[in-house]
C-alpha positions, -999 to 999 in steps of 0.1 A, spaced: -619 651 21 -588 650 43 -598 646 80 -564 637 94 -554 672 104 -587 675 123 -581 642 141 -546 652 150 -559 685 164 -585 667 184 -560 643 197 -536 671 207 -564 690 225 -573 658 244 -537 653 254 -534 689 266 -566 685 286 -552 654 303 -519 671 312 -530 691 342 -509 715 362 -504 687 388 -489 665 360 -463 692 354 -456 696 391 -451 659 397 -434 652 364 -459 627 351 -477 625 317 -512 614 326 -532 624 357 -533 590 372 -518 581 406 -517 544 417 -533 541 451 -515 523 479 -527 487 477 -509 472 507 -491 440 500 -502 439 463 -477 467 455 -439 463 451 -413 478 428 -426 460 397 -461 475 399 -450 510 410 -424 512 383 -449 499 356 -474 526 365 -447 553 363 -434 539 330 -469 541 316 -470 578 324 -487 579 358 -473 580 393 -465 547 409 -466 544 447 -447 521 471 -464 510 503 -438 500 530 -461 509 559 -445 484 583 -414 473 565 -380 473 581 -357 501 570 -336 478 548 -366 467 529 -378 503 525 -344 513 510 -342 482 488 -377 487 474 -369 523 465 -337 513 448 -353 484 430 -380 508 417 -355 533 406 -337 505 386 -370 498 368 -380 533 360 -363 566 354 -396 584 360 -410 599 393 -427 576 419 -438 580 454 -440 563 488 -472 561 509 -468 561 547 -497 552 570 -496 575 600 -515 550 622 -480 535 627 -447 553 635 -432 565 602 -404 589 612 -376 564 604 -391 552 572 -396 588 561 -359 595 568 -349 566 545 -372 579 518 -357 613 520 -321 599 520 -330 581 488 -345 613 474 -380 600 468 -398 628 450 -433 623 463 -444 614 499 -480 605 505 -495 603 540 -527 585 550 -549 584 581 -539 605 610 -525 641 614 -495 646 591 -484 679 606 -454 665 626 -438 651 594 -448 676 567 -420 702 572 -394 674 573 -406 659 541 -408 692 523 -373 702 536 -361 670 520 -373 681 486 -404 659 484 -439 670 473 -463 660 501 -498 645 495 -523 636 522 -555 616 519 -587 630 536 -623 620 538 -639 653 546 -637 690 539 -626 697 575 -597 673 571 -588 689 538 -586 723 553 -565 711 582 -541 694 558 -536 725 538 -531 746 569 -504 722 579 -486 727 546 -497 698 525 -490 703 488 -517 681 473 -549 669 489 -563 634 480 -601 635 485 -611 599 491 -648 591 487 -667 564 505 -668 542 474 -631 535 477 -618 500 480 -596 490 509 -593 513 539 -617 542 538 -612 574 556 -646 591 555 -683 586 548 -690 610 520 -693 597 485 -668 608 458 -691 629 437 -701 653 464 -668 652 483 -644 661 455 -660 695 444 -666 704 480 -629 699 488 -618 717 457 -639 747 467 -625 746 503 -588 744 495 -583 762 462 -558 768 448 -542 736 464 -544 708 438 -569 680 446 -568 644 435 -600 624 434 -602 589 449 -629 563 453 -648 543 426 -626 555 397 -618 525 374 -617 536 338 -614 566 314 -650 577 320 -643 579 357 -611 599 351 -629 623 327 -657 627 353 -634 638 381 -614 660 359 -647 677 349 -654 682 386 -621 701 388 -598 675 402 -562 675 390 -558 637 389 -574 604 398 -562 581 425 -569 546 412 -564 514 432 -587 484 425 -583 487 388 -546 480 391 -553 446 409 -562 434 374 -526 440 363 -501 412 359 -477 433 380 -499 431 411 -488 405 436 -521 388 443 -534 353 439 -549 345 405 -582 335 422 -584 369 439 -576 387 406 -604 367 389 -628 376 417 -620 413 411 -625 410 374 -658 393 377 -672 415 405 -698 442 402 -704 472 424 -730 452 443 -704 426 453 -685 450 477 -693 456 513 -683 485 536 -671 472 570 -662 491 601 -648 463 624 -643 429 607 -608 427 592 -593 449 619 -565 427 633 -534 449 638 -552 480 628 -583 488 648 -610 514 640 -600 514 603 -632 509 582 -627 495 547 -645 481 516 -639 446 505 -654 420 482 -681 400 500 -669 365 508 -676 336 530 -659 352 560 -682 382 557 -713 361 553 -705 339 583 -698 369 605 -730 386 594 -750 354 600 -735 353 636 -748 388 643 -716 407 636 -698 397 668 -668 416 682 -631 407 679 -624 374 697 -659 361 692 -660 358 654 -667 325 636 -635 306 630 -614 332 646 -580 320 656 -584 287 637 -570 275 604 -565 242 586 -533 254 569 -504 276 581 -506 312 570 -473 329 561 -468 366 566 -457 385 536 -422 400 536 -429 426 509 -433 455 534 -469 462 525 -499 465 549 -506 435 570 -543 439 572 -568 434 544 -571 409 515 -536 414 501 -517 408 533 -517 371 538 -514 341 516 -515 303 523 -485 282 514 -470 310 493 -433 316 492 -418 348 505 -410 374 479 -389 406 476 -418 427 463 -438 419 432 -410 409 409 -408 372 420 -441 360 433 -444 326 418 -479 329 405 -490 327 368 -490 360 349 -526 367 340 -548 396 332 -540 429 314 -508 448 322 -505 482 338 -506 500 305 -541 487 298 -551 496 333 -537 531 331 -555 536 298 -589 530 313 -601 495 305 -636 482 305 -633 461 336 -633 470 373 
């Protein structure tokens, strides 16, 4: 019995199911968008995601304008496919947005505060505009402002977290509230099963972050990568005011570590009174890659400065982006 035609038909149907209207709109092959991972992201990772069929995303939140321009051009040298730039609106972004538009970046993604002052400018420059929200009310406001795509970020998300509603109830609620505006699901999505689940909820794509930390293209220390690979869901902790230096009132989810344990044992003291705060036995060097300066990716001890992720000086370990984009079996 010849089953090959049946298999080919099934494969074709699956591929068609994966190619959502948003894929066509953004010019990507699979409904996966790489979340902004602060200093872990540079041209190498963003381009690798785009080359694998998803949408890579640069994160020059506080980079100087020359660095923003250089990262965009380096990414374009590494891929001929679409990619985006994520801008955190807790910091002034008018000049960085101008550079992005001058360089004809096709996708601009905003995060945190009200994006309305910059939306018309981004759209006039030819970019599709995404904005991350943590509630239905935020989603409605974003659409009213002219956002093209809403990213609904659930409470399970790693890194900085906008809202307090879990992904499963948030995503369909946002979809119902802003239809026909496309909605991307974010928070706790790490493999093909998670992608299938949010597509079944009605999302047009998945916004995946932590999974890409397992990729060799991510500019993180091998020990951190191994911690991510070995961690379970129970190893994360949601914090409102611990790693907040340089970005106050920005809750986030991190892996539990000694810093967290010592802070909790001390009764969760406020900034300036935390155990070991302001002390260190080795110098800490600030990254020059243009990513976020807060969170676990932002600092490294005795590391050399890099121009992004292409030249980090750490061993290449772990699966590459293509494995991550395909939905691996690890977090």
